[in-house]
C-alpha positions, 0 to 999 in steps of 0.5 A, a space after each residue: 777984627 781986634 777985641 776992642 771993635 768986637 766989644 770984648 774987654 781984655 785985661 793985660 795985667 797978671 792975676 794969681 790963679 790956681 789950676 784945680 789939678 793934683 792939689 792945686 797948681 799955682 799960676 798967673 793969668 793975663 790977657 783975661 777976658 770973658 772968653 779967653 786968657 793966657 796962663 803962665 805956669 812952670 810945666 804947661 806941657 803937662 796940663 790936660 786939654 781941659 781943666 778948672 781954674 780959680 782966678 784971684 778975685 773971682 767967686 767961681 771957678 772957670 772951666 778951660 780948654 787949651 787953645 795953644 801952648 808955648 813953653 811956659 805960656 798956654 792960651 785957654 778959652 773958657 767953656 
């Protein structure tokens, strides 16, 4: 079942974000919904399994867990 039929809104646009590690790592987030997103970052293979991210335009940080990794792209779900 696709996201539209499940009632999940997903944004395909890119937003700037900062991963809360080592003083902050800049990245972009796409395919953003209330439950998941895709992070584009230079060294995604160096990210820990769980971390916090601050997404542009949002008032609070989100706690993430990695679902998958492919080169510079990392799929996360929000816990």
